[in-house]
C-alpha positions in Angstrom: 109.2 99.7 152.0 112.7 99.7 150.5 111.6 96.7 148.9 108.2 98.5 147.0 110.7 102.0 146.1 113.3 99.3 144.3 110.0 97.3 143.0 108.5 100.8 141.6 111.8 102.1 140.2 112.1 98.8 138.1 108.7 99.6 136.8 109.2 102.8 135.8 112.3 101.8 134.6 110.6 99.4 131.9 108.1 101.6 131.2 111.0 104.1 129.7 112.8 101.4 127.6 111.0 101.3 124.7 111.4 105.2 124.4 114.6 104.8 125.3 115.7 102.3 122.8 113.4 103.9 119.7 114.4 103.7 116.1 116.2 107.0 114.9 117.4 107.4 111.4 118.8 110.7 111.7 121.8 111.3 110.4 124.7 111.1 107.4 124.5 107.4 105.3 126.6 105.9 102.4 124.7 104.7 99.9 125.1 102.0 97.8 123.1 101.0 95.1 123.0 98.1 93.0 121.8 96.8 89.9 122.2 94.7 86.8 123.6 98.1 84.9 126.4 98.0 88.1 127.0 99.9 91.3 126.3 103.3 92.2 127.6 105.3 95.8 125.9 107.9 97.3 125.2 109.6 100.2 122.0 110.7 102.2 120.9 113.2 105.0 118.0 112.3 106.6 116.6 114.0 110.1 113.8 111.9 112.0 111.0 114.3 114.1 108.2 111.6 115.1 107.8 108.9 112.6 108.4 111.8 109.9 112.1 111.5 108.0 113.1 114.4 106.0 115.9 115.2 103.9 118.1 113.8 100.9 119.8 111.4 98.8 122.2 111.8 95.8 126.0 111.1 94.6 127.1 114.2 96.8 126.4 116.9 98.5 126.2 119.4 95.7 123.6 117.2 93.7 120.5 116.2 96.4 117.5 114.7 95.8 115.0 115.6 98.2 113.3 112.5 100.3 110.5 112.3 102.4 109.6 109.3 104.7 107.8 107.3 107.3 109.4 105.0 109.9 107.0 101.8 111.4 107.9 99.2 113.1 111.5 99.1 111.7 110.5 100.2 108.2 111.6 103.3 106.8 109.1 104.1 103.6 111.4 106.6 101.4 109.9 108.5 98.4 112.2 110.6 96.0 111.2 114.3 94.4 113.5 114.7 91.8 113.7 118.0 90.2 113.1 118.3 86.5 115.1 116.7 84.3 116.8 114.7 86.9 116.6 110.9 87.0 116.2 108.9 90.0 117.8 105.0 90.8 114.4 104.7 92.6 111.2 106.6 93.2 110.1 104.7 96.5 111.7 102.0 98.5 111.0 99.9 101.7 113.8 99.8 103.6 114.1 97.2 106.7 116.0 99.5 109.9 119.0 97.5 111.4 120.6 99.5 114.2 123.6 101.7 111.5 122.1 99.6 108.6 118.9 99.9 106.2 118.4 97.7 103.3 115.6 97.3 100.7 114.6 96.2 97.2 114.2 99.3 94.4 112.3 99.1 91.3 110.5 101.7 88.8 114.3 103.8 88.7 116.2 105.2 85.8 118.2 102.0 87.0 115.6 99.4 86.6 115.4 96.7 89.6 118.4 96.4 92.2 119.3 96.5 95.7 119.8 99.7 98.0 121.9 99.6 101.3 122.5 102.2 103.8 125.5 102.5 106.2 125.3 105.3 108.7 128.5 107.4 108.9 130.1 108.1 112.2 
C-alpha cells in the first residue's frame, strides 16, 4: 500500500512538472540592438498571460513603443506598434527564449538588419 502511494505521488509530480517549468517572459529586460550603424541600448517591460505577451520596448521608460507577441515552444514572436512619426529598430522579430535571455535577428526597421538581445533585469 505504501509503495502505491509513493508511486502515485511521483506520477502526480511528473504531471505537474511541465507547468512548473513553463517559460514566462514577464518582467523588465535590457535590450541590445546591434546593426551596421552601431549598437542601441534600451529597456523593455513585458507581461505574459498564457501565451500572449504585451508590454513596451524603447530607449527608456519615458519613451515606450507598445508591443504585442505570442510565445510558442520557446519562441516569442514580437510586433511593435509605433506611434505616428516614430521610428522603430524592428517591425517584427522572432526571439529564441533561453531562460533569462532572448535573441533574434531584426530586419525591416529604421536601422536595417542586425541582431537583438534581451537580458532579464533582476
